[in-house]
C-alpha angles and dihedrals in degrees: 000000000000116000125199113210134188117178119183126184121183131183122193119193127202091219135022115284114220098202140354142162129202135186117216123204098176100111118100122218131224106253140159096292101023135059124195104218094178139353138171137171121207124195126203118185092017143031141244108256098182145328126228143165115246125212090273087055091248117151108242124193118198115214127191124198124243104249112270093000117166096202139021126196125193115192120183120178141160146120125274127189114216134191123201112241096164092254097306114131096171136225126003118268140176140049097298110093118236093242090063087073092065088059118112121230129193089265095047105039111138117235138149096313095052090047091052092051090048094055089063096051107108123232116256145082111359093236091048089049091052092050089048088048089053093053093047091053091047089052092047100047117043116217103246121157113224093017095105138049121246090235097052120130124222090261093052090050091050090048091047092051091214141068150117137276090286092058093044090051094048091050094049092048091048091049096045092050089050087056088054095254119132109242139174142187121253128201121189148115131293130194105227126207117255099008140061095193123080135167098215142030119250131249137199139155139250128208124195113237124191107251096014107050121210115005125187127229123189101196094180092059098033094236145093113253116275135181093306093067127089118195113218108160142001134197148148085274142339094293090069097044103036115136091229131016129160152114140248142193120241140048098264118136118230140216118205126206122182122188122180133181124191119174141152111268 
């Protein structure tokens, strides 16, 4: 399946911004089950300084602000061909060692809530256990946009009882690591049913299973990623796979607008 994607992020400031830098992780990479046919990033109100590959093999673009700009717009668009591999992305690759993905972060530190969920995971085959874990998390944390905070940890999402795909993914990663399974956070694009327009990217988790390699679990939708999913960035948690992160000088307040279109080509 070929997917046409256009991802627009715009920041408007109520005063001129003297200086700012942002890191973009919006660019998919050609991989076993996906082939990037075309991709381009356009910047208005700033410029691309360089592009590099981080230690998770994510493509990162460094963007600088035009001095004293009052707005910056980041448009990434292209076409990606995806094959359905039932969520299996295969053996581990890259400079980051596999044991790194068992390390806790502030967002994925296991506590009381994680331990309660794990007590309900049945014994059995590791793949079956992880599918059961996904279902348990989905039943415990209702999908509700706006109910959680972007900086919430897995434990805070469990205590809150509701959240979005970012929260579901953090909880799954935290639980899997507590089970001794390497796990990572994934950000990307998803073609949704019934609409091409979205206001955010999607997130899911991957766990490394012996004999299969990395396998994806989309807790929010209760499935493993299929041909509608485009992998963009991975990390230990959201902070290492976020579409846009950065900093700026000045006291200006900002208004953020995100527009995303994902459709079959």
